C-alpha positions in Angstrom: -16.7 -2.6 4.5 -14.8 0.1 6.3 -11.1 -0.4 6.6 -8.5 1.5 8.6 -5.1 1.8 7.2 -2.6 0.8 9.9 1.2 0.9 9.6 1.7 -2.8 10.3 5.5 -2.7 10.1 7.9 -0.3 11.6 9.6 0.3 8.3 6.4 1.7 6.7 6.1 4.2 9.6 9.8 5.1 9.5 9.6 5.8 5.8 6.7 8.2 6.2 8.4 9.9 9.2 11.4 10.8 7.0 9.5 12.2 4.1 9.2 16.0 3.4 5.9 17.4 4.7 4.3 17.7 1.3 5.1 14.1 0.4 4.0 12.8 3.8 0.6 14.5 3.3 0.2 12.9 -0.2 1.1 9.4 1.1 -1.2 9.8 4.1 -4.1 10.9 1.9 -3.8 8.0 -0.4 -3.6 5.5 2.5 -6.7 7.0 4.1 -8.6 6.5 0.8 -8.0 2.8 1.3 -10.5 3.0 4.1 -13.3 3.6 1.6 -12.3 1.2 -1.1 -9.2 -1.0 -0.6 -9.9 -3.4 -3.5 -8.6 -3.0 -7.0 -11.0 -2.4 -9.9 -12.3 1.2 -9.6 -8.9 2.8 -9.9 -5.7 2.1 -11.8 -3.6 2.8 -8.7 -4.4 -0.5 -6.9 -3.7 -4.1 -7.9 -3.7 -7.5 -6.4 -0.4 -9.3 -6.5 0.2 -12.9 -7.3 2.5 -14.3 -4.6 2.9 -17.8 -3.3 0.8 -18.7 -0.3 -2.8 -18.0 0.8 -2.4 -14.4 1.8 -3.7 -11.7 -0.6 -1.3 -8.8 -1.1 -2.0 -5.6 -2.8 0.0 -2.7 -4.2 -1.0 0.9 -4.2 0.7 3.3 -6.5 0.9 6.8 -4.9 1.4 9.2 -7.8 4.5 8.3 -9.8 6.8 8.5 -6.8 5.7 6.0 -4.1 4.4 2.4 -3.7 2.7 0.9 -0.7 2.2 -2.8 -0.2 -0.8 -3.9 2.0 -3.1 -6.7 3.0 -6.8 -6.5 3.8 -8.1 -8.1 7.0 -11.8 -8.3 6.5 -12.7 -9.7 9.9 -11.0 -6.9 11.7 -12.1 -4.3 9.1 -8.5 -3.1 8.7 -5.9 -2.6 6.0 -2.4 -3.4 7.1 0.3 -1.4 5.4 3.3 -3.6 5.2 5.8 -1.4 3.4 6.1 1.9 1.7 9.0 2.9 -0.6 9.8 4.8 -3.7 8.6 3.2 -6.9 12.2 2.8 -8.0 13.0 1.0 -4.8 9.9 -1.2 -5.2 11.0 -2.3 -8.7 14.5 -3.0 -7.5 13.4 -5.0 -4.4 10.4 -6.8 -5.8 10.8 -6.6 -9.6 7.6 -6.6 -11.4 5.4 -8.8 -9.3 2.6 -10.6 -11.0 -0.9 -9.1 -11.2 -4.2 -10.8 -10.8 
């Protein structure tokens, strides 16, 4: 399956727009890698989260600095990036979400 990372929410794009150039490139490169393999398993940087409801949410660790939350839409062949934030902000906002 080929997926295209798409900033699905304005806050994800706003976060990237305000990053320094070097950090923006690192975040972009990690998000583009989701196109080849968005599912957890082959790398320690991705994991499926356990959240109420039928939707499957995933977390991508980008280095030790950033975390992206995304969903996979197989029918459209797209990855929708829901939010990007620093790892510290992610822990404060979401705590330690359950893993699958």
